[in-house]
C-alpha positions in Angstrom: 21.5 -48.9 -3.9 20.4 -49.1 -7.5 16.8 -49.8 -6.6 16.3 -46.7 -4.5 14.3 -43.8 -6.0 16.3 -41.0 -4.5 15.3 -37.5 -5.6 18.2 -35.1 -5.7 17.4 -31.4 -5.1 19.1 -28.1 -4.7 20.7 -28.0 -1.2 20.0 -24.3 -1.0 16.2 -24.9 -0.9 14.3 -27.2 1.3 13.0 -30.2 -0.4 9.4 -30.0 -1.6 7.6 -32.9 -3.1 6.3 -32.1 -6.6 2.5 -31.9 -6.9 0.9 -34.9 -8.4 -2.1 -35.1 -10.6 -3.6 -38.6 -10.9 -0.3 -40.1 -10.2 1.7 -38.2 -12.7 4.4 -35.7 -11.5 3.8 -32.2 -12.6 6.6 -29.7 -13.0 6.7 -27.0 -10.3 8.3 -23.7 -10.7 10.7 -22.7 -7.9 10.5 -19.0 -8.5 11.6 -16.7 -5.6 8.7 -15.4 -3.5 7.4 -12.0 -4.5 8.1 -9.1 -2.2 5.1 -8.4 0.0 4.6 -4.7 0.8 2.4 -3.6 3.7 -1.0 -2.4 2.6 -1.9 0.8 4.4 -5.4 2.0 4.5 -5.5 5.5 3.0 -8.4 7.9 4.0 -9.1 10.9 1.8 -11.0 14.0 2.8 -12.5 17.0 1.0 -10.8 17.9 -2.3 -8.4 14.9 -2.0 -11.5 12.6 -2.0 -12.9 14.4 -5.0 -9.7 14.2 -7.0 -9.3 10.5 -6.2 -12.9 9.6 -6.7 -12.9 7.5 -3.5 -12.9 8.1 0.3 -10.6 5.2 1.2 -8.3 2.6 -0.4 -5.6 0.1 0.4 -2.2 1.0 -1.1 1.2 -0.6 -0.8 4.3 1.0 0.8 6.6 0.6 3.7 6.7 4.3 4.5 4.1 7.1 4.4 5.9 8.6 1.4 5.7 5.3 -0.5 2.0 5.1 0.2 1.5 8.7 -1.0 3.6 8.0 -4.1 1.4 5.0 -4.9 -1.7 7.2 -4.4 -0.3 9.8 -6.9 0.4 7.1 -9.4 -3.1 5.8 -9.1 -5.1 9.0 -8.8 -3.0 11.4 -11.1 -1.8 15.0 -11.3 -4.9 16.6 -9.7 -4.4 14.5 -6.6 -0.6 15.3 -6.6 -1.4 19.0 -6.6 -3.7 18.7 -3.6 -1.2 16.6 -1.7 1.4 19.5 -1.9 -0.6 21.5 0.7 -2.3 18.7 2.6 -1.6 17.5 6.1 -0.8 13.8 6.4 -1.5 11.8 9.5 -0.8 8.2 10.3 -3.0 6.5 13.0 -4.1 9.9 14.3 -0.6 11.5 14.5 0.9 14.1 12.1 3.9 12.4 10.4 6.6 13.0 7.8 7.1 11.0 4.6 9.7 8.8 6.1 7.4 7.5 8.9 7.1 3.6 8.6 3.8 2.0 8.0 2.6 -1.6 8.7 -0.4 -3.6 7.5 -3.6 -1.8 8.2 -2.1 1.4 9.4 -4.3 4.3 8.5 -2.8 7.2 6.5 -5.1 10.2 6.3 -4.8 13.0 3.8 -6.3 16.3 5.1 -6.3 19.1 2.5 -6.6 22.7 3.9 -10.2 23.8 4.1 -11.7 27.3 4.2 -14.9 28.5 5.5 -16.5 30.5 8.2 -17.9 34.0 7.7 -16.3 37.2 6.5 -15.3 40.0 8.9 -18.3 42.2 8.0 -20.9 39.7 9.3 -19.0 39.2 12.6 -19.3 42.9 13.6 -22.9 42.6 14.8 
């Protein structure tokens, strides 16, 4: 079968026809696909919002801890300090750092807040 134009390819990958541009074959890279991390929606409140400079963002991670680590890397040391005392919720439930997240899960960072009135004004 000397006249056949048989294209040999790596048996470990499914055959893909090379892209053509005006009839000329173009080399195509067969790089491995990049790892795709879930993108959780992070919502920031009070001092966490001020430290980050935003009220929400989309950050990668497969657990709450990875999302928070990505937030610390993005927003810096001030945000990390606030995070130490903040409550963290995922989709409305209090969670630990090892809680898994999926695309579009909402991770909320709720720093402690103070307020109210002092004891002397309540005695009336």
